[in-house]
N, C-alpha and C positions, 0 to 999 in steps of 0.2 A: 203515380208517376210513371210506372213501368208501362201502363196501358197507353198513356199519352205518348211516351217515347216510341213504343212499337207502332202506334198509328202514324206518327210523324215520319218514322223511318220507312214504313210501307208506302205512304203517300209520295215521299220523295223518290223512292226507287221506281214506283209506278210512273211518275212524271218523266224521269230520266229514260225509262224503257220506251215510253210512248214517243218522246222526242227522238230517240235513237232510231226507232222504227220508221218514223216520218222522214228523217233525214236520209236513211238508207233507201227508202222508196223513191224519194226525189232524186237521189244520185243515180239510181238505176234507170229512172225515166230519162234523165239528162244523158246518160251514157248511151241509151238506145237511140235517142235523137241524134247524137253525134255520129253513131255508127250508120244510121240511115242516111245522114247527109253525106258521109264519105262514100257510101255505095252509089248514091245517085249523083255524086260529084257536084253537090250544091253547097253553098256556104250556109252554115247554120245561122238561124235568126237569133240574135242575142236579146233575150228578154231581161227583166229585172232579176237581180241576184237573189239567191235563196234566202240570205240573211235579211235583205230588205223586204221581201214578200212576207217572211215569217214575222218580222217586226211590225209590218202594217196590219197583219191579221191580229196579232196580239193587241195592238193599240185599239183596233176596232172593237175587239171583245171587251177590253177593259173600259173603253169609253161607254159602251152599251151598259155595262154593269154599273158604272158611275152614274149614268143618267137614270137608271132604274132606282138607285139609292137616293136620288134627289140631290146629288152634288153636281153643281154646274158652275161655270165661270160667271163672274159678276164684274161690275164696273170698277170696284175697288181693286180687285186682282189685276184687271187690265191696266189700271193706272200704275200699280206697282211694277208690272213688267215693262211699261213704258218708261218709268223712272230708271229701271235697270238697263234700258237700251234694247230690250227684246220686244219688237213690235210684230213679230210673226204670230198668227193665230195658233199655230201648233205649239208654241211655247207654253201657253196656259194649259192646253190639253195634256201636254207631257208632264207638267208640274202636278196637276191634279191626279193623273194616273200614277205617277211615282208616289204621291202621298197616300194613295190607297194601297198600292202594291208593297211598299216598303214595310209597313207594320206587319203585313201577313208574312213576309219573308223573315222579319225579326222574330215573330212567334215561332215559325218553323225552326229557325236557327237556335232559338232559346231552348227548345225541347232537346237538343243534342247536348246540353250542359247537364251533367249528372248531379252536380252539387248545386243547391239553391236554384232549382229549375224554374220555379215560379218567379223568383226575383229576376232571373236572367230574361225570362219571357217579357216581363213588364218593362225592364230597362231597354231591351232591344226594340220592342214595339214602340215605346215612347221616342226612342232615338230615330226610328224609321219615320215616325209621324212628324216630329219637329225638325228633322234634318233638312228637308227641302225648304222649309220656311226660313231657317237660319241661313241657308245658302243664298236664298233670294235676297234676304236683308243685307247680307255681306256684299252681294253684287251691287245693290243700290248704293250703299255707302261708298264703295270703291269708285263707282262712276261719279258720284257727287264730288268726291275728293279730286278726281281728275279734272272735272269741269271747273272746280274752284281754282285749281292751279293754272288752267288755261285762260281764265278770264282776262288777266292783265294783257297778255299778248293779243287776244282778240280785240280788246278795246283800243289798244294802240294802233293796230292795223285798221280798225274802223275809222279812227281819227285821220290816218294817212289817206285812206280811200275817199272820205268825205271832203277833206281838204283838196284832193285832186279833182273834185267835181262830180263824183258819183253820187247818186241818190242813196238813201239809206237802205232800201231793199236790195239794190244792186251791190252796194258795199258789203252787206251781210252775206250775200251769195258769194262774192269774190273772196271775202275773208274765210268763209267756210271751205272754199276750194283750196286756198293757200295753206290752211291748217289741217287738211285732210290726213296728212301723214304724221305730223307731230302731235296734233290734238284731235283725234277722230271723233271724240264725244261732242265737242263744240261744233264740229262740222255737221254731225247728225242733227243737232238742235237747230242750227241755222237753216239747214236744208228742209227740216220739218216745217219751220215757219214759212219758208218759200212755197212749199207744196200746199200748205193750208191756204195761203193767200191766193194761189192759182186756182184752188178749188172754190174760191168765192168767200172765204171766211174773212171777216174784218181784221185789219192789221192789229188793232188793240187787243182783240180777243186772242189772236195767235201769240202775241207777246205775253199776255197774262197766263196763257196755258203753259208756256215754257217756264214761267216762274213757279207755277203750281207743280209742274212735273219735276223740277229740279230741287225745290225746297232749299235753296241756298240764299243767304243774305245778299251776297254780291249780285247774283242774278236778279233777285227781287228789287234791289236798289237800281240796277241797270234798267229793268223794265219800268219801274216807277218814273225814272228820269225820261225815258222815251215817251211814256204816256203823257206826262206833263208837257213835254216839248210838242207833242202832236196836238194837244188840246189848246195850248196857249200860243202856239205859233212862234216859240223861241227858236232862234237859229240852231240847227242841229250840230253844226261844227263847234260852236261855242260851248254847248252843253256837253258834248263828248269830251272836249278838252278839259273842262272843269271836272267831269267825272273821272277821267283818266288821272288827273293830278291828285284828286282825292283818294283814288284807289292806290296809287303809288305811295302816297303818304301813309295810308293805313297799313300797307304791307311793310313799310319801313318801321312803323311803330310796333307792329307784331314781331318783327325780327329783333328789335331792341328789347322787347319784353321777354322773348325766349332767351336772348343772351343774358339778361339779368337773372333769369331763373336757373341758369346753368350752374352758378356757384353753389346754390342751395342743393340742386340735384346731385352734384358731385360729392357732397358731404357724406352721404351714406356709403357709396363705394369706397371712399377714402377710409372711413372709420371701420368698415366691416372687412375689407380685403387688403388695402394697401398698408395701413398703419400696423396691423399684426405682422405682416411680412418684414416691415422695417424694424420692429421691436425684436423679432427673432434674429435678424441679421446682426443688429447692434448689440443686443444683450445676450445672445446665444454663446459666443466665445467667453464672455465674462462669467456666465453661469457655469459653463463647463470648468473654467479655471477655479472658481470658488469650490465646486464640488470636489475636484481633485485635491485642493489644499486641505479641506476638512477631512477627507479620507486619509491623507498622509498624517495629519495631526492625531487621528484616532490610533493609527498604528504606532 
């Protein structure tokens, strides 16, 4: 263990010394450039910051290492990031890079623990490897919950827009613009459907892709209703009105169900926390009086 500890300490000190030397060299070069610009009375040309350049070089090196190890992005990971609302290609690269770098840092950090070093290395390495995946899953669930909460408002606004004479595509675009501040997630989904349709994708496929991306019962039922309306030629206004009424009734029933469960959920805090306090307040003075009375009888 002492050999591992000495190796980790030496590697860490060497990395810090190399980074410090690199930063000092860059600062000296930048200082010389500013001095030269002052002498020649020219404005210095501002390039990318040192932190940004260092981060880009580090990302390139780690990406190259990841590709050599055979770890690359796939369609499943891209769908997970799309479900989390992260559609930039750099997001998957950053995720994979962090998932490789975090266990290495966990191993290095675990070597500094003097007691149970091997256990600390295993725990920190596992936490570094599983941490990004847990964070991504949390982001997906959080976004789905926000979309679930925004669906009633979106459907009501769709009903209003369609009744006013707008087509379904224009109504979805308009509703997305109106909900951009209060519900940005549903705005992103509606705009994504609009972009896919402009790119030439069929309307039904764009809707079904939204249902697969969100994995929510409300959105799946909404897309199924739109698909049936499109195929069978049902009036869209009537279908949206019926779907809105059904969703409102479902939300009312869910609220009543949660209200009915409240009395059962309150039973445990009452028994564990509130009732003991009441017993202490009510029976405490009587217990003190009884103790004093028995002590006087003994004397």
